[in-house]
PAMAR-864691 format. One line per field, with one value per residue: x, y, z of N, C-alpha, C, O in turn; residue in one letter. Coordinates in steps of 0.1 Angstrom, whole numbers, plus 2048, in hexadecimal, padded with zeros to 3 digits. Example, Ala and Ser with C-alpha at 12.3 -4.5 7.8 and 13.67 -1.06 7.14 Angstrom:
! residues 2
n.east = c(884,880)
n.north = c(7C7,7EA)
n.up = c(84E,847)
ca.east = c(87B,889)
ca.north = c(7D3,7F5)
ca.up = c(84E,847)
c.east = c(884,881)
c.north = c(7DF,800)
c.up = c(84E,84F)
o.east = c(88E,886)
o.north = c(7DF,80B)
o.up = c(855,850)
lumlum = c(A,S)
END
This chain:
! residues 228
n.east = c(147,12C,121,12B,120,104,0F6,0E2,0C4,0B9,098,08C,096,08A,072,07E,090,07E,072,087,08C,074,075,08B,081,06F,082,090,07C,07E,098,0B5,0CF,0C7,0B8,0CC,0DA,0C7,0C7,0E1,0DD,0C9,0D6,0E9,0D8,0CE,0E6,0EB,0D8,0E1,0E5,0F8,100,112,12E,12E,141,13D,144,13E,13B,147,146,136,139,11E,11B,125,141,156,16A,165,167,173,16B,163,143,122,107,0E9,0D0,0B5,0B6,0BA,0D2,0E2,0FA,114,133,13D,150,14E,148,148,13A,13C,127,12A,119,11F,123,117,0F7,0E8,0E1,0F0,0EC,100,107,0FE,0DE,0C3,0AC,0A6,09D,090,093,087,092,08A,09D,0B7,0CA,0E7,107,111,12A,133,13A,125,10E,106,0F9,0E6,0D9,0BF,0B6,0B6,0B6,0C3,0C2,0D2,0D2,0EB,0F3,107,101,107,102,0FC,0FC,0EF,0EE,0DB,0E1,0D5,0E1,0EF,0E2,0D2,0B1,0A1,09D,09D,091,08F,089,07C,074,07D,084,098,0B8,0D3,0F6,100,0E8,0D0,0C2,0B9,0BA,0C9,0C0,0CE,0EE,0FF,102,10E,10F,120,11D,131,132,136,157,163,17A,17F,189,190,19D,19D,195,196,188,167,153,132,124,13A,154,166,160,165,16D,15F,16B,185,1A3,1B4,1C2,1B4,1B8,1D2,1DB,1ED,1F0,1F9)
n.north = c(9F9,9FF,A00,A18,A2B,A25,A2D,A28,A3D,A53,A51,A69,A7B,A78,A88,AA2,A9D,A97,AB1,AC0,AB4,AB9,AD4,AD7,ACD,AE2,AF7,AEF,AF4,B0F,B16,B05,B07,B0E,AF8,AE4,AED,AE7,ACB,AC6,AD0,ABE,AA6,AAC,AAE,A94,A87,A93,A87,A6D,A4D,A39,A17,A0E,A01,9F8,9F9,9E0,9DB,9DE,9FD,A0F,A30,A3B,A4E,A65,A72,A7B,A8E,AAA,AAA,AC5,AD2,ACC,ACC,AD5,AD4,ADD,AC7,ACD,ADF,AD6,ABB,AB2,AAA,AB3,ACC,AC8,AC9,AB7,AA3,AAE,AA7,AB6,AB4,ABF,AC1,AC6,AD1,ABC,AA5,A85,A86,A77,A6D,A5A,A42,A44,A31,A11,A10,A1F,A38,A52,A6C,A85,AA5,AC1,AE0,AFF,B18,B2E,B33,B32,B2F,B0E,B07,B18,B1E,B28,B1D,B06,B0F,B22,B1A,B09,AE9,AC6,AB2,A94,A7C,A60,A41,A2B,A08,A02,A10,A2B,A4F,A61,A7B,A88,AA0,AAF,ACA,AE5,AF7,B13,B12,AFD,AF3,AE1,AC8,AA6,A8C,A6B,A59,A4F,A57,A3E,A2B,A10,A0D,A04,A0B,A1D,A1B,A2C,A4C,A65,A84,AA2,ABF,AD9,AD4,AD6,ACD,AB6,AB1,A9E,A94,A86,A69,A6F,A76,A6A,A6C,A7A,A67,A72,A8D,AB1,ABC,AA3,A8C,A7D,A60,A57,A3F,A2F,A3A,A3B,A4E,A4E,A3A,A29,A17,A1D,A2D,A40,A61,A7F,A7F,A8D,A9C,AA0,AB3,AA3)
n.up = c(3FD,3F6,40F,419,408,407,421,43D,443,45C,468,46F,45D,444,43E,43A,426,412,40F,407,3EE,3E1,3DF,3CF,3B6,3B0,3AE,397,384,383,37C,36E,37B,396,39C,39C,3B2,3C5,3C4,3CF,3E9,3F1,3F1,405,41B,41D,423,43C,44D,44F,45E,46A,474,492,4A3,4C3,4E1,4FA,514,537,549,538,52A,50F,4F2,4EA,4D3,4B1,4A8,4B3,4D1,4E2,4FA,51B,53C,55E,56B,577,575,560,572,571,571,58B,598,5AC,5B8,5B4,5A2,585,56E,54D,52B,50C,4ED,4CD,4B0,48E,46F,45E,46C,477,486,497,4B8,4D3,4EE,50B,51F,52E,53D,550,547,55B,55D,548,539,529,51E,512,4FF,4F5,4D6,4D3,4C4,4C4,4CB,4DE,501,511,505,512,528,51F,507,4F5,501,507,522,531,54A,557,569,56C,564,575,58B,58A,587,56A,552,533,51A,500,4EC,4DB,4BE,4AB,492,496,49C,4A8,4BF,4C2,4D5,4DC,4F1,511,534,54C,53A,530,523,50C,509,4ED,4DF,4CB,4D3,4CB,4B8,4AB,498,487,489,4A7,4CA,4E3,505,51E,53F,555,56B,58F,599,584,569,548,52A,513,4FE,4FA,4DA,4CE,4B7,4B8,4B7,4B5,4CA,4C9,4D0,4EE,50A,525,542,55B,56B,56B,579,572,56D,55D,539,524,504,4E5,4C7,4AA)
ca.east = c(144,11E,11E,12F,116,0F6,0F5,0D4,0C0,0B0,08A,089,09B,083,06A,087,095,073,070,092,08A,069,07A,094,078,06B,08D,092,072,082,0A5,0BD,0D9,0C0,0B4,0D7,0DD,0BE,0CC,0EC,0D8,0C2,0E0,0EF,0CE,0CF,0F3,0EA,0D0,0E6,0E4,0FF,102,11E,133,12F,147,132,149,137,143,14C,13D,137,135,111,11A,130,146,163,16A,168,169,173,16C,15A,137,116,0FC,0DD,0C8,0A9,0B8,0BA,0DE,0EA,102,122,138,142,157,145,14E,13F,13C,136,124,127,10F,123,124,10B,0F1,0E1,0E8,0F0,0EC,10E,109,0F2,0D7,0B5,0AA,09F,097,092,08E,089,092,08C,0A7,0BC,0D1,0F4,110,112,138,136,137,118,104,102,0F0,0DB,0D3,0B4,0BC,0AF,0BF,0BF,0C9,0D2,0D8,0F1,0F3,111,0FB,10C,0FA,102,0F3,0F3,0E5,0DB,0E1,0D3,0EC,0EC,0D9,0C9,0A4,098,0A3,095,095,085,088,073,078,07B,088,0A5,0BF,0E1,100,100,0DB,0CC,0B8,0B3,0C3,0C7,0C1,0D9,0FA,0FB,10C,109,117,11F,121,136,12F,13F,164,168,181,17E,194,192,1A3,197,199,195,17B,160,14A,127,122,147,15F,165,163,16A,16C,15C,174,193,1A6,1BE,1BF,1B0,1C3,1D6,1DF,1F4,1EE,205)
ca.north = c(A06,A02,A04,A26,A33,A22,A2E,A2A,A4A,A53,A54,A77,A83,A77,A94,AAD,A99,A99,ABF,AC5,AAE,AC0,AE2,AD5,ACD,AF0,AFF,AEB,AFB,B1D,B16,AF9,B09,B0E,AEA,ADC,AF1,AE0,ABE,AC6,AD1,AB2,A9C,AAF,AAB,A86,A84,A98,A7E,A60,A47,A2C,A0E,A0F,9F6,9FE,9F0,9DB,9D9,9E6,A07,A18,A3B,A3B,A5B,A65,A7A,A7D,A9C,AAD,AAE,AD3,AD8,AC3,AD4,AD0,ADC,AD7,AC3,AD5,ADE,ACF,AAC,AAF,AA2,ABA,AD8,AC5,AC9,AAA,AA4,AB0,AA6,ABD,AAF,AC8,ABB,ACF,ACC,AB1,A99,A7D,A8D,A6E,A6C,A4C,A41,A42,A26,A09,A14,A23,A47,A56,A79,A8C,AB2,ACA,AEE,B08,B22,B36,B2B,B36,B25,B02,B05,B21,B18,B2C,B16,AFC,B15,B2A,B15,AFF,ADD,ABA,AAC,A87,A76,A51,A38,A20,9FB,A01,A19,A39,A59,A67,A84,A8C,AAC,AB3,AD8,AEB,B00,B1F,B10,AF2,AF8,AD6,ABD,A9A,A82,A60,A50,A54,A54,A31,A22,A0A,A0D,A00,A14,A1D,A1C,A3A,A53,A71,A8B,AB1,AC5,AD5,ADA,AD7,AC9,AAD,AB1,A93,A96,A79,A66,A76,A70,A64,A75,A76,A61,A78,A9A,ABB,ABB,A96,A89,A72,A58,A53,A30,A28,A40,A3A,A5B,A4C,A2C,A2A,A0E,A22,A36,A4A,A70,A83,A7E,A98,A98,AAA,AB3,A9D)
ca.up = c(3F7,3F7,41D,41A,400,40B,42F,442,446,467,464,471,452,437,43A,436,419,408,40D,3FE,3E1,3DA,3DC,3C3,3AA,3AE,3A9,389,37C,382,374,370,386,3A3,39E,3A0,3C0,3CD,3C5,3D8,3F6,3F5,3F4,412,425,41E,42A,44A,455,44F,46B,468,47F,498,4AC,4D1,4EB,503,522,541,54F,52E,526,501,4EC,4E5,4C7,4A8,4A8,4B9,4DF,4E2,507,526,548,569,56B,57E,56B,55F,57E,56F,573,599,59B,5B5,5B3,5B3,595,581,561,542,51E,503,4DF,4C3,4A4,484,467,456,474,47A,491,49F,4C5,4D8,4FC,50F,528,531,549,550,546,567,55C,53C,53B,51E,522,507,502,4E9,4CB,4D1,4BE,4CE,4CF,4E9,50E,516,4FF,51B,532,51A,4FB,4F6,504,50C,52C,535,555,557,573,564,56A,580,595,589,581,55E,54B,526,516,4F3,4EC,4CD,4BA,4A4,488,49A,4A1,4AC,4C6,4C2,4DF,4DA,4FD,51C,541,550,52F,532,516,50B,503,4DE,4D9,4C7,4DC,4C6,4AF,4AB,48B,47E,48F,4B5,4D4,4EE,511,527,54D,559,579,598,59B,577,560,53A,524,506,4FF,4F2,4CC,4C8,4B0,4BF,4AE,4BD,4CC,4C7,4D8,4FD,510,533,547,56A,572,56A,584,56D,56C,550,52F,51C,4F7,4DD,4B8,4A3)
c.east = c(135,11A,121,125,108,0F4,0E7,0D1,0B7,0A2,086,08D,092,079,072,08C,08B,071,07B,090,07F,06D,083,08C,074,076,091,088,075,08E,0AD,0C8,0D3,0BC,0C0,0DC,0D4,0C2,0D8,0E7,0D0,0CB,0E7,0E5,0CD,0DB,0F2,0E3,0D4,0E6,0EB,0FF,110,122,136,136,13D,137,142,141,148,141,140,132,127,110,127,135,154,161,16F,16C,169,175,165,14F,12C,10C,0F0,0D4,0BB,0AA,0B9,0C6,0E7,0F2,111,127,13E,148,14C,14D,144,143,135,134,122,11D,112,124,116,104,0E8,0E8,0E6,0F1,0FB,111,0FC,0EB,0C9,0B4,0A1,098,09A,08C,091,089,094,097,0AB,0C4,0DE,0FC,113,121,13C,132,129,10C,0FE,0F8,0E4,0D3,0C7,0BB,0B2,0B9,0BA,0C8,0C8,0D8,0DD,0F0,0FC,10D,102,101,102,0F7,0F8,0E9,0E6,0D9,0DF,0DE,0E7,0E1,0CF,0BC,09B,0A1,099,09A,08A,084,080,079,074,07F,096,0AC,0CD,0E9,100,0F3,0D7,0C1,0B3,0BD,0C0,0C9,0C5,0E6,0F8,106,106,113,115,125,124,132,139,14C,16A,16E,180,18B,196,198,19C,19D,198,188,175,156,13F,126,12F,152,15D,169,169,168,16A,165,183,196,1B1,1B9,1BA,1BB,1C6,1DA,1E6,1F0,1FA,201)
c.north = c(A09,A06,A12,A2F,A32,A22,A30,A39,A4A,A57,A62,A80,A82,A82,A9F,AAA,A9B,AA8,AC5,AC0,AB6,ACE,AE1,AD5,ADB,AF9,AFC,AF2,B09,B1E,B0A,AFC,B08,AFF,AE2,AE0,AE9,AD1,ABC,AC7,AC5,AA7,A9F,AAB,A9C,A81,A88,A8D,A70,A5A,A39,A24,A10,A03,9FB,9F4,9EC,9D9,9E3,9F1,A12,A23,A3D,A49,A5B,A6C,A79,A8C,A9E,AB0,ABC,AD9,ACC,ACC,ACE,ADA,AD5,AD3,ACC,AD4,AD6,AC0,AA8,AA6,AA9,AC5,AD5,AC3,ABB,AAC,AA5,AAF,AAC,AB9,AB8,AC1,AC6,AC9,AC1,AA4,A91,A83,A84,A6B,A5E,A4D,A3E,A36,A1E,A0F,A18,A33,A4A,A63,A7F,A9A,ABB,AD8,AF7,B13,B29,B2D,B31,B2B,B1A,B01,B0F,B1B,B1B,B25,B0B,B02,B1B,B24,B0B,AF2,AD2,AB3,A9E,A82,A67,A4B,A2C,A12,9F9,A0B,A26,A42,A60,A70,A87,A96,AAF,AC2,ADD,AF5,B0C,B1D,B04,AF8,AED,ACB,AB2,A90,A77,A56,A57,A50,A45,A26,A1D,A08,A08,A0A,A12,A1D,A2B,A3F,A60,A77,A9A,AB6,AD4,ADB,ADD,AD1,ABF,AAE,AA4,A96,A88,A76,A6D,A6F,A6A,A6E,A70,A6F,A66,A86,AA4,ABB,AAE,A94,A7D,A6C,A53,A44,A28,A2D,A3F,A47,A59,A3E,A2D,A21,A12,A2C,A40,A58,A73,A83,A8C,A93,AA4,AA8,AAE,A9A)
c.up = c(3F8,405,420,414,405,41A,433,445,452,463,466,465,445,434,435,428,40E,405,404,3F0,3D9,3D6,3D0,3B6,3A6,3A8,39B,37F,37A,379,378,37B,394,3A6,3A2,3AE,3C9,3CF,3CF,3E7,3FB,3F9,402,41D,428,426,439,452,454,45D,46B,475,485,4A0,4BA,4DA,4F6,511,52C,546,545,52B,517,4FC,4E7,4D8,4BE,4AA,4AE,4C8,4E0,4EF,511,533,553,56A,573,574,56B,56C,57D,571,582,59D,5A5,5AF,5B3,5A5,592,573,556,535,514,4F5,4D5,4B6,499,47A,45E,45F,474,486,499,4AC,4CB,4E7,500,518,529,53D,546,550,552,566,54E,53D,52F,523,516,50A,4F5,4E0,4C9,4CA,4C8,4D2,4DB,4F7,513,510,509,525,52B,50E,4FF,4F8,509,515,530,540,555,563,56C,56B,575,58B,596,583,575,558,53D,520,507,4F3,4DD,4CB,4B2,49A,48B,4A0,4A6,4B2,4C6,4CC,4DE,4E5,507,529,545,545,532,524,517,505,4F4,4D8,4D6,4D0,4D6,4BC,4B1,49D,48D,483,49E,4BE,4DE,4F9,519,534,553,567,582,59A,58F,56E,551,535,516,509,4F6,4E4,4C5,4C2,4B7,4B5,4B8,4BE,4CB,4D0,4E7,503,51E,537,556,572,572,576,57F,56D,55E,546,529,50E,4EF,4CE,4B2,495)
o.east = c(131,111,11B,121,101,0F2,0E0,0D9,0AE,0A0,07E,088,093,079,06E,08D,08D,06E,078,093,080,06A,083,090,074,074,095,08C,071,08E,0AD,0CA,0D9,0BD,0BF,0E1,0D8,0C0,0D8,0EB,0D0,0C9,0E9,0E9,0CC,0DA,0F7,0E6,0CD,0E9,0E4,0FF,119,119,140,132,135,12F,141,14D,14D,135,14B,129,123,105,132,12C,15C,158,17A,173,160,17F,161,150,12C,109,0EE,0D1,0B6,0A0,0BA,0C4,0F3,0F2,119,121,142,146,143,157,138,14E,128,13D,11A,119,10A,127,10C,10B,0E0,0F4,0DC,0F6,101,11C,0F1,0F2,0C3,0BB,096,08F,0A6,081,09D,080,09F,09A,0A3,0C5,0E2,0F8,117,123,147,128,123,101,0F2,0EF,0D9,0C8,0C7,0C5,0A7,0C3,0AE,0D4,0BD,0E3,0D6,0EC,0FB,115,103,0F9,10D,0EC,104,0DD,0F1,0CF,0E7,0E4,0DB,0D8,0C6,0BD,08F,0AA,08E,0A5,07E,07E,07D,081,069,07F,09F,0A6,0D3,0E5,100,0F2,0DC,0B8,0A9,0C7,0B6,0D2,0BF,0E8,0EF,112,0FA,11F,10A,130,11B,130,145,14C,175,168,17F,196,19D,199,195,1A9,199,17D,17C,151,141,128,12F,159,152,175,171,161,174,166,18B,18D,1B6,1AD,1BB,1C6,1BE,1DD,1E4,1EC,205,20A)
o.north = c(A15,A0E,A19,A39,A3B,A17,A37,A40,A41,A60,A67,A8B,A8C,A87,AA6,AB2,AA0,AAB,ACC,AC8,AB9,AD3,AEB,ADB,ADE,B01,B05,AF5,B0F,B26,B05,AF3,B03,AFB,AD9,AD8,AE5,ACB,AB3,ABF,AC1,AA0,A95,AA6,A97,A79,A81,A8B,A67,A61,A2F,A2A,A14,9FB,A02,9E9,9F5,9D4,9EF,9EF,A1C,A20,A41,A4E,A52,A6D,A78,A94,A94,AB7,ABF,AE3,AC4,AD3,AC2,AE6,AC9,ADB,AD3,AC9,AD1,AB9,A9C,A9D,AA5,AC8,ADE,ABD,AB4,AB6,A9D,AB5,AA7,ABB,AB8,ABB,ACF,ABE,ABB,A99,A97,A85,A89,A68,A58,A56,A35,A31,A22,A12,A16,A39,A46,A66,A7E,A9B,ABC,ADC,AF6,B15,B29,B21,B35,B20,B1D,AFA,B0D,B13,B13,B26,B09,AFB,B1A,B28,B06,AEF,AD5,AAE,A9C,A84,A62,A50,A24,A12,9F0,A0D,A2C,A3D,A64,A6D,A88,A94,AB2,AC7,ADA,AFB,B10,B25,B02,B02,AEF,AC5,AB4,A8B,A7A,A4B,A63,A47,A41,A1A,A25,A03,A07,A12,A07,A20,A34,A38,A65,A71,A9E,AB2,ADA,AE7,AE5,AD1,AC0,AAC,AA0,A9A,A80,A7F,A6F,A63,A65,A79,A64,A72,A60,A8B,AA0,ABA,AAC,A98,A74,A73,A4C,A3D,A1C,A25,A43,A4C,A61,A36,A32,A22,A0C,A32,A48,A5A,A6B,A87,A95,A88,AAF,A9D,AB3,A94)
o.up = c(3FB,407,428,419,407,420,42D,44A,453,45B,45E,464,43D,428,42C,41F,403,3FA,3FB,3E6,3CE,3CC,3C8,3AC,39A,3A0,393,374,370,36F,383,384,39D,3B2,3AC,3B6,3D4,3D9,3D7,3EF,407,402,40A,427,433,42F,441,45E,457,467,46B,480,47E,4A4,4BB,4DB,4FB,51A,529,547,549,52A,514,501,4DF,4D2,4C4,4AC,4AE,4CC,4DF,4F0,511,534,552,56A,574,56B,575,570,587,572,585,5A4,5A6,5A3,5B3,59D,59B,56D,556,533,513,4F1,4D6,4B0,49B,47C,457,459,471,490,4A2,4AC,4C8,4ED,4FA,518,526,547,53C,558,553,56E,54A,542,52B,52B,50F,515,4EB,4E2,4BD,4C9,4D3,4DC,4E1,4F7,51A,515,509,52A,531,50C,50A,4F2,50E,511,533,540,552,568,566,577,57E,594,5A0,57B,577,558,53B,522,503,4F9,4D5,4D4,4B3,498,484,4A8,4A8,4AC,4CA,4CB,4E0,4E4,507,52A,542,548,536,51B,522,4FD,4EF,4CB,4DC,4D5,4DC,4B9,4B7,496,496,481,4A1,4BA,4E1,4F7,51B,535,555,56F,57E,59B,590,56C,54F,53A,50D,514,4ED,4E2,4B9,4C7,4BC,4AC,4C1,4B4,4CD,4D7,4EC,501,522,530,55D,57E,579,57B,587,56D,555,549,528,50C,4F3,4CA,4B4,48E)
lumlum = c(M,L,K,I,V,L,V,P,I,N,P,A,G,W,P,F,I,G,L,F,A,A,A,T,I,G,L,F,M,I,S,D,P,L,G,W,L,G,V,I,L,T,L,W,C,T,Y,F,F,R,D,P,D,R,I,T,P,T,R,S,G,L,V,I,S,P,A,D,G,V,V,Q,L,I,D,R,A,V,P,P,P,E,L,D,M,G,D,K,E,R,S,R,V,C,I,F,M,N,V,F,N,V,H,V,N,R,I,P,M,N,G,E,I,T,K,I,S,Y,R,P,G,R,F,F,N,A,S,L,D,K,A,S,E,F,N,E,R,M,S,L,R,M,K,T,D,E,N,H,D,I,A,F,V,Q,I,A,G,L,V,A,R,R,I,K,C,D,V,I,E,G,Q,T,L,K,A,G,E,R,F,G,L,I,R,F,G,S,R,V,D,V,Y,L,P,E,G,I,E,P,M,V,C,V,G,Q,S,S,V,A,A,E,T,V,L,A,D,V,Q,A,S,E,A,A,R,T,G,D,V,R)
END
């Protein structure tokens, strides 16, 4: 029970939690109802920045989800042009994070970050397909240990106004390691290696660092699913 309640907080959240707490004190000085509203908002802010440990599958070849949320879209698309990955379409899995999901993002495969590119943009609802093209984004390209090219993109949403990326080009990372977060409500797109099909379905919930999105060693077709 304590592990459920006492979840670690991402360091990026403490300044915001402090601001919410300070505002709550000020609200109590105005009126008790406003103060209790501040308490609720402070608790929500703390909840938003939770950063639980995860159990990541370690078998080579697995593409692990970089984000908590819902698989909102699976299609074929060209990776962001700033990553210089060519103009050939590849399978893309889009994961939408609402304001109640854990927003700490995780590395999808073992490998080296070969390129990082930030592009300012607009703030459409992250659930819209045009968000991938027009919204503010941070794009990362990785050369995996199996010599595959993979891309993953942090996309700001309607209320998100800050993308935080904590890794650098040339850095070698393991699947499941933390690499950043987005405030508050957003999306992460994963462009799978060429010829690889996803193993998840639209509408399926994903857990960062745990859910397997694809397997580069598999040869099966893209999966389908039913609501049951």
